[in-house]
N, C-alpha and C positions, 0 to 999 in steps of 0.2 A: 340883337343880334346874337345864336346860340355860336358857342366855342366847344372843341372837341376835344379836352384835354387828355394827357396818356394815360392818369390813373384812370380816368372815366372810361376810356372806349378801348379797352386793349384788342377785342376785336376788330373793331375799325382800320388798327395799324396794321392784322394781319392780311384785313383783305377790304378796300376800300368798296369793291362792287356790291358788299354784304348790307349797304341800306343804298346806294347810288349805281346808275347804270354806268356802261364805260363809255364816256367819252372820246375822240383821240388825245394819243398822253402827249405834252405838249403842246396844243395849240395855239394858236394867238388871234382866237374873236371868241364870239357866243356861238357857243353850243346850246341844242333844245333837245331833251329829249324826246324821239321818235313814239315812242310808246306812251308820254305822260306829258306834256307840254306846259305841265307847269313847275315842269325840273329843267332849271337852266344853268347853264357854266360860264361866266363871261371871263375872259383873262384880264388882267390887271395890270401884273408888274412882271417883269423880268430879274432875277436879281442876283448878281456875280460874287460868290464869298467864295473868298481863295478860288480855286480852281475848278469849282465847281459851280454849274449853275441850276437855279430851282425858280418856277414858273408859279405866279401868285394870281388864285383863282377864286373869284364869288359864285358859293351856290346858292342859290334861290331857289326853294319848294314852298311849295304851299299844306297847310296841316288845316287843319279844325281847330275853331278856337270858340269857347263859351262866350257870350256877351251878353249879361242882362238874360239870362234867358234862353240867346239864341245860338244857334250853331253858326259861324260864319268863316269864311277863308282866310286864314291872314299865311302872309308872308314869311319865310323863317329865311335871313342870311345864315351861313357857313364858311369861311373861309379856308381856302385847301390849297395845297404844295404842292407841288409835284417837281421831283427831281429829275433833270433830262440828261442824265450823261451816266449810262449806264447804272443808276439803281433801278430796278423792276416798281410798275405802280404802285406794285400791292406791298411794298416795303415802306410807304410813304405816309404821313402822318400830319394831321392838322397841328393847327399853334397851340402849342401846348402852355403857355401864358399871353396875354394880349391887356395891354391897358394904357394910360397915358402915356407911362415910361418906354413902355418897349416892348417890343414881340421877341419873342421865342421859339423857333421852331426845330423838333429832333425828328429826325428822318429815321430810317430802318437801316442805312450804315452805318449809324451810331455817331454822326456828327451833328452838331449843332449849328444851325445859322440864326444869327442876332441882330436886331439893328433898334438902336436907341429911340428913335420914333416910333409912334403907337396910334392907336386910334385908329386904323386905317392910312393914316400918313408912313406908306410905306416908301422911307425914305434912302436914297440912293448910297447910305452906310451902312451895307450888312458886312457881316462878319464873320466866318466860319473857324469853328472852333470843337476842336478833331481829338480822337484817340485818348491817350493817357491824359490827356490837359482837360480836357472836356471830362473826362471821368472826376478829376481834382476840382474842377470847377463848380463841378454838381455837386459833388461831393462837401465841399464846404457853401452851400448857399446859394450857388449861382450869383446873377445880379443883387442877391441883396448882402453877400460880403465885400466881395471887392471891386463890384460895377458889372456894367456890361465892356465887351473886349471894343479895344479901341485900333488892332491889327487884327490880320488874319494868323493864323499858324504861320512862324518865320523858323529858317534855317537859321543857326547861331554862326557867323561867318567865317570863325575861322574851327572851330574845336563841333565836334560831329553834337548835335543836340538840334529843340527843337525850342520855340516858346511863343507867347500869347502876352500882349502889355494888355492890362484892363485902366477902368477910370481909376481903380484905388491902389493899382500893385500889378506884380504879374505871376506868373506861372512860367516857370524853366523846368527841362526836362532833358536826359540825358538817358541812355541805353544803363549807365550804371549806379545814375544817381535814382531816379526817377523824376516823378513829377513831382514840385512843391510852390509853395505860395511864398513871396518875399514883397514887402511893400513897405509903404512911410521910409523913418530916418535911415534902416538898416538896409533899404533898395540902393536910396542914395550913396550911404558909404558905399556899398558893395558895386554899384554903379563909377564911382568915382577912381575907384579900382584897377576897373576896367572891367567889370561885370564877369562873364565865366573866361575870359583870357586871365586873368586874374592870376594870381599865386594860391586865390580859393579855390578856384574851381566853380563848380556849380553847388546851388543849395544839396544838401540832403537829408532838411528837416524843413518843414513851414515856421514861419513865424512864431511861435511858442513864447506862452508868458513863463517868466522867471516863478518857480516855485512857491518861493517864502517872500522876495524884497518885489516892488513894483519895480517891474523889467521887463524885457522880451529881448530874446535871440534867434539866430539862426546856424544851424553847425553846415558847414561845408565841403568838401574835397580834401581840402589844404587849411581848415581853420573855422573861426568864430566867429561874428559881431554878435555882438551886446550892445542893449540899448538901456540908458532912464532916464527919466526926465530932467535929471541933473546934468550928468555929463554927457549927453547924447549917446551916438552911437561909437562904436572904435572895435577893431576887430584883434584879434589874440589868434595864436599859434605854436607851433611846432613846441619846443621844450618849455616856455613859459607856459603854454597854453596848460603842456602837461601837467606843470607842478601845480599851477591855480586847480586845475580839473582831479588832481590828488589833494587839496585842503580843503575842497569842499566850494567851489566853485565862488559866484557872488553870496555866498551864506557865510562863506569864512571869512577871518579879521582883514582879508584884503580887498573884500567887496567889490565893485565893479573900478574894469579899467578905466581907467578916466583920460586916457593919451592913447593913441595908437603906440606900436614899436616902434623906436626909434634906434638908427644906427649911432652910436658915437661918432666925435668928429675922428678919432683916430682910425674909424673904419674895423675895429677889433672886436666890440663886443654890439649884443643888441639889449637895449633899455624900454622897459615899462612900466610906468606907475599907475597905483592904483590908489583906493580909498583909505581912506586914515593914516597918509605920509609913507604908504607901503609902495614897494618898488622889487620888480625881480630885472635881473641883467643876467644876458647867457653869452661868454664869453668862446670866439670862436676858434683861441688858439688856444684854450684849456680843457676846452668842451665842458667848464664848469658851470652850474646854472648858481648864483645865490639869491634866494630871495628875503626880506629883510622889513619888520615893523619895528614901530618905535615902542619900546618899553617891551617887547618879545625880544627882538634880538634878530637872530638868523635864522632860516631854516633848511 
């Protein structure tokens, strides 16, 4: 089976009729070229990805093949896809990737339709990845990074934004934060706090490795979540976060946070523990922050 890749055939993406006649757009049968009956297009399946509909076709044509010194006709199959709702036929493109793991089809409208089923088994679970989320997913390696999508692009329920969940993470977008990747234990912590509706808001960075010590973090609109393999994932925010940042983040004497921020029983201050028996406390009544480590004193 011959497959047309985005990088291999840009002319095809601009004008499919350059190598193929013009069958009726989005038909649901078998079409034969009246000028060349060796060229046929057979309808295979209609795909619903998000609110867009796509139709899959198997195009077969014959080309000469050299076999033991003889020139024989040989059938060649090409899978083709049409967007049937408002996107011109000249803006369609054949499958970009096609394997036992999945099929990824890129369209001229900038969207990607994806299924995890491959090798001709066009499964029912097709999902669409669009716009800035699609751009971010592709930039980090698409299905090779956080896997195939598990949802269509969806609206966040309260705050204005969009997201797709993937096999190994999510990408969240809002107009002010852009599109960013969140995954693993940091994603679990953020979800437990209420996703974007929590005090952290939307992510403003991708998950990023800490530069000197083994760990990772995401910054958010209202704070950060830091993770390492010993202490897990914990959020840090406000004046405590500001002080920790001024000292050098996890590279300081304080190391990584080993607890979330907690409110004291009297409700008068917020307290957070760090490595090396260090801690920080912010008093709401005095607006004073105290940071301390054994053997060093207070900062």
